[in-house]
N, C-alpha and C positions, 0 to 999 in steps of 0.2 A: 759435544761440539755444536756451536750455534749454526743454524742453517746457512748463514752467510759464509761461514768458514768452509762448510761442506761444499757449497757451490764453487768457491774459489779453488778448492782442491780438485774438483772435477774439471774445471777449466785448465788448471795447470797441467795435470796429468794428461788430459785429453789433447792439449796442444803438443805436449812432448811426444805422445804416441803418434799423432797424425803428422806432425811437421818434421821432427828430427830424423826419423829413418830416411825420408826422402832427401832432406838436405844433406845428411851425412853421405849417402851414396853418390848423389850428383856432384856435391862439392869435391869429394875425393876424386871423382872421374874427371872433372874439369881441371883440377889442379894436378892430376896425375900423381897423386900421393899414394905410395904403398908402404911407407915407413911404418914400423911397428908402433910408434908413439902416436900416430894419427888418431886411432880410436880412443886412446887414453885422453888426449888433449880435447877432442871433440866432446866426448860424453861427460867429461869432468864438469863442464859448465851447467848442463841441465841437472846433473846430480847435486852440485853445490846449491843450485837454486831450490831444489826440493828440500834439501837438508836445512837451508836457511829459513824457508817458510815453515817447516815443521817446528824448528826451535822458536821461531817468532810466535807462532800460534800457541805453542805450549807454554812459553814463558810470559807472554803478554796478551791481554785481552784487548781486542780492538774497541771494546766498549768501556775501557778505563777512561775516566775524565782527566786525561793527562795528554797534553799536546805532543810531548816528546814520544809517547807510545804510538800515537797515530802517525807521527812522522816516520817512525821506524817502518811502518807498513807502507807509507808512501814511497820511502826510499827503495824498498823491495820492489814495488810495482814499477818504479822508474827503471831499475836495472833489468827487470823482466822485459819491459817494453824495449829497452835498449837492444836486447838480443833478438827478441821474437818478432818485432815488426820487420826488421831487415830479413829475417829468415823466411817470413811469409812472402815477402816480395821476391825472394830468390826461389822459393819452392814452387810457386804456381807456374812460371815459365819453364822451370827445370822439369817439372812433372809433364807438361805438355811436350817438351822436347823428348823426354824418355819414351812417351807413347808414340811419337812420330818415328823415333828410331826403331822401336819394336815393330811397327808396321812395315817400315822399309826392309827390315831383316826378313820379313815373311814373304815379300813380293819381289825382292831384288837379289840377283846373284852376286852383286858387288858388295864389298865391305864399306858401307857409307855410315859415317858417324857425325851427325849434326851436333855442333856445340855452341853455335852462335847465340841461341836463346839463353843458355846458362851463363855464357860469358858476359852478355849484356846485363842480365839480371844480377849477376855477381857484382858488377861494377856499381849498379844502382843500389844494391843492398849495402855495399861498403860505404857508399856516400850517405845513405840513410843512417847508418850506425854512427858516422862522424857527426852528422847534423843533430841527432838525438843526444849524443854525448855533449856536444856544444850547448844544447838547450838546457841540460841538467847542470853542467858546471858553470856556465856563464849567462845563458840566455834569460834565465828566470829573474835576474837582477840587472839586466841591461835596460835600464829605464829609458823611456822615450817621451818627449814632450810633443804632443800633437796640437798644433796651433790652428785655430779656426777663426775666421772673420765672418760674422753673420750680419748681413744687411737686412733691415726690415723697416718698412715705412710706418708701421704702427708703434715703433719704439718711441717712448717719450723723449723729448729733446735733452733733458738733463741726464738721461742714461746713455747718451752717445759716448762711446768709448768704455762702457761698463765692462769689467773683466771678471770672468767666472773661471775658477779652477774646479774641474770635476775629477774625482777619483771614484773608483768602484771596485767591488769584489776583492777586498783586501785579504780575506780568509786568514785572519791573524794567527790562527793556530798553526798554519803551515810555515810561519816565520820563526818558530821557536829556535833560539840560538843565533838568530840573525838580526839582533837589535841594531847593529851598526848599519846594516843595509836599510833598515827602516828609517833610521836617523838621516841617512843620506837622501832618501826620498822626500822626507819632510823638509829638509833644507832646500831641495830643488823647487818645491812648491812655494815656500816662503820667499825665495829669491825672486819670484815673478810678481810679488805684491798684488795678489788678486783682491778685488773688492769683496767677493764672497767665495766661500769654498762649499761645494756640495758633494755629498757622498751618496751614491745610488745603490746602496745595499750590499749585504754579505760581508759585514765586518768579521763575522765568525764562521767557522766551519760547522760547529755543533753546540759548544757549551761555553759558559761564562769564563771558566778558568783560563781560557786561551789568552785573555787580555793581560794577564799578569806579566810584568816586565816591559809592557808597551804603553801603559797609561801616560807616563811622564813624557814619552816621546811624542805621542799623538796630540797631547795637550799643547805642544809647541806650535801647531798649525795656527797661522794668524790671518785674519781677514777683518777689516774694519766694519763691514756690514753684516758679519755673522757667518756661522758655519751651520749648515742644515743637512739633514740626512733622512733617508727612508730605509725601511727594512727590506732585506732580500730573502729569498726562500730558505737559505741556510740559517738565517738568524732565528728562525722559529724552533730550531732543534728537532725538526721532523724526521731527520735521517739518523737519529741516535736512538739506541735502545734504552728507554727509561724504565725504571723499576715501578714507577707509579705515575698517575696523572698529576699528583701533587708535586713530584720531583720535576716533571716536565714544566709545569706552570711556574715553579720557583725559578727554574733556569731562565725561562722566557722573561720573567720580570727583571732578573739580574742582567740579562742581555740588553734590554731596553735601558736600564739604568746606566750601563756601561757607555752607551752613546753619549749620555749626558755627562758622565764622568770625564770623558775626553774632550768635552767642549762643544759637542754637536747638539743642536736642537732637533729632536726627532719629530718628523711630521707624520702623524698617524691618521691619514685621511683628513688632513688639515691644510689650511692655507694661511699665509702671512702676507703683509703688505710691506714692501721695501720702499724707503723714501730716499730720494737724492735730489738736493736742491728743492725745487717747487713741484717736482713730479713724483709719481708713484708707479710701482710695478708689482704685479702679483707673483707670488711663488707658492705653489701647492705641492703637496707630497702625499702619495698613497701607499698603503701597505702592499705587500707583494700581490701581484695579479698576473697569472700566466695561464696559458692553455694547458689542459690536462696532459700529464698527471700533476702539474703544479697547481697549488691552491690559489683561490681567488678571494683573498682577504680584502683587496683594495675596493674602495668606494669613491669613484671619481666625482660623482655628483655631490657627495658630502664635502669632499676636499675643495671643490670649486665654489661651493656655497659660502665658504668662509672668506672669499675675496670680495673686494668692494667695487666691482665693476671696472677693474683696471683695463686700460687699453691694450696692454701687453702683458701676457702671462707665461710663466715657465712652470712646467710640471716635472717633478721628480718621480720616476717609476722604475722599478728594478728591471722588469722583463720587457724587452722591446716589442714583443708581440702585442702588448697592451695598446700600442700606438694605433695599429690598423684596426684592432678589434673594437676599441672604444673611443680612444682619444680623438681620432680624426672626425668622429661623429659629433664631437663637442666643439663648437666653433669658437670657444674662448681661449684655447691654448695655441700660442704661436710657436713655442719651442718646448720640446720634450727631451729630457735627458734620461738615459737608461744605461744598463750594463748587462750583467748576467751571462752573456755568451762566452766570455773569455777568448772569443775567436777560436775556441776549442784548443787554445794554446799551441796551435799548429796551423801553418798556412803561409801565404804570401801576402804582404801588405805594402804596396808601393803606390806612388802617384799614378803609375801607368797600369797596374794590374793588381787585383785583389781576389784572393780565393782562400777559403777555409772550409773544412768539413761542416762547420757550423751553418753554412749556407743551406744545407739540406733541410734543416728544421726552421731556421730563422732567415727569412729574406733580407731583413735588416740586421746584420750580425756585427757590423763594425764600421764606424765612421759616420759621415753626414748623409742624411737622406731628406728628400723633400717631396711634398705634394702641394703644388701651388705655392702659397705663402706659409705653409705649415712645415715645420722642420723637426727632425729627430736626429739626435746624436747618440750613438751607441759607443760607450767607452769599453775597451777590450780588457779592462781589469788591470789592477796593479799587483795582485797576488796570484796564487795558483792553488789548485787542490787536486788530489789524486796523483796525477803525474807531476813529479817535482821538477818541472822544466817548462821552457817555452821555446818553440822552434818557429822562427819567422814571424811570430806574433808577440811583439815585445811588451813588457809591462808598461802601462800607459798612464800619463798625466795629461789630461786634456785642458787646454787653455783657450777659452772662447772669448772673443771680443765682440761686443754688440755695437753696431753702428747705425745711426739714423740716416738711412738712404734707401731709395727705391732700388730694387734689384733682387738678385738671388743669393743664397748662401754660397760661400766659397771657402775652399780649404787652401791655406797657404803653407809653404814648406815647413816641415816639422824639424825639430832639433833633437839630437841624440846626446845622452849623458851616461 
């Protein structure tokens, strides 16, 4: 058994041993269930999950170059999360409550039984279960258009009103069997008639075979001034077990070719000049650059050197941490477009309030950010990986309109589809 599978087995069995006895006892106490079938019903779920994972790991290798096999694992992880995240939220307050009740029994002559913590955490856990179920069944394909109007005094006059469609983190292998959903996303983008379409990395999960069945759909994306892309950390295949370095390199070359096959020009530490009317604007793209443990393949200086001194420049980079670490120190980039975070596929994202666990690692994890006249937009991803769902962080199509005007960037109401 591969060490990754052994690790997962330890996690699964460990969680069941640590979590389920506490939840079983406290849940039965709160619900006052003493029927003979309660143990059977409760323990059936962890038993079925163990059997499911045993059969999955026995029949299918996670290292098969087959998207449908990897999706079987993602589906299992989704169901496991569906049950065990709510259990954890119930267990901790319930365990505290049990300790309090034990202490009261030792010091009080009265029969006092506190249940308020278990009752509240039970309601929270039930709500979480419903939210996660929604994210799996519906949320992962509940596309959202985020519209942004960005004002900048450096923008050349003929680019006033220039429209950019940004997509990111498609993770195409996770869409296996969902070609109609992908077709709908493409139609939503084309309906906006953008001047250019940019893709900020992670077209793939791991390997080239994932693109099969999606080439013709992605080729339908239309933009008169072109479609441009950069690589994300997953596009390198660094998270897959390759039998040889040669196999790894062959896959990487095929991945890069796939971008071209679906009509995107891949910017590998390169820059291009966009022309509109009498004016020009620079567009640069770097390979993946992230803080450890992510690789730093990107070379910003090389990418910017390919531009011809444009007054206004846009940079495509996958990881938003690149902005603070390097891009802000380069005075030539007015707008940076990134992705990578997915908003952790879980959180709250409204005009009034935004929160995601992604914030713990990425200060700029989703939406528009600025430092003076320098802007960063982080797309929260159109696809998903690992957990097959999205809760509160919907799959995003970003539509940016550039305007020649002094002022600051602003976000206008988004639309849902």
